[in-house]
LOGUMAR-963122 format. One line per 5 residues: number of its first residue (from 1); their letters; for each residue z, y, x of C-alpha. Coordinates in steps of 0.1 Angstrom, whole numbers, m for minus. Example, Ala and Ser with C-alpha at 12.3 -4.5 7.8 and 13.67 -1.06 7.14 Angstrom:
BEGIN
1	AS	78:m45:123  71:m11:137
This chain:
BEGIN
1	MKKAT	m102:m11:112  m81:18:100  m45:22:96  m31:35:63  6:45:55
6	IQLDT	13:56:17  43:73:9  57:63:m25  83:76:m49  119:61:m40
11	LTCPS	119:25:m46  149:11:m66  147:m25:m63  135:m53:m37  114:m69:m61
16	CVLKI	93:m36:m64  85:m43:m27  72:m78:m36  51:m64:m63  35:m37:m43
21	ENAVK	31:m61:m12  13:m89:m31  m9:m64:m50  m21:m49:m15  m24:m85:m1
26	AMNHV	m46:m94:m30  m75:m66:m22  m104:m76:m3  m109:m59:30  m72:m55:38
31	EKDSV	m58:m75:67  m32:m96:51  m10:m97:79  m7:m61:84  9:m54:52
36	SVMFN	46:m40:52  66:m27:25  94:m6:39  120:m4:11  145:23:28
41	SSKVK	114:47:34  92:37:3  64:33:26  33:10:25  15:3:58
46	FDFDD	m14:m16:62  m48:m20:82  m80:m22:61  m118:m20:66  m127:15:58
51	EKLAV	m164:7:55  m158:m14:26  m127:m2:10  m115:33:0  m80:39:4
56	ADVEK	m81:55:m28  m87:21:m44  m52:9:m28  m35:40:m44  m51:30:m78
61	AITAL	m38:m5:m74  m1:9:m67  m3:32:m95  m14:7:m119  19:m12:m112
66	GYDVK	37:19:m122  45:35:m88  39:71:m78  20:77:m47  33:111:m31
71	KTQVK	9:110:0  m15:90:21  m24:92:58  m52:73:74  m57:72:110
């Protein structure tokens, strides 16, 4: 399992947080309990199985919702 932090453009509403959180949790190979979307810092943090899921796929899912990904960090 790896940890990812995705920096987004500024989030403007609390419902955005829920939308992003639900989309990331719905993805296979993401640890559901680890998903955290921080409104104030506009970050998404989660643990995922890097052998079965590319972080780029999560970025695409977030981008498809209409949010811009600024940068991603994986540890």
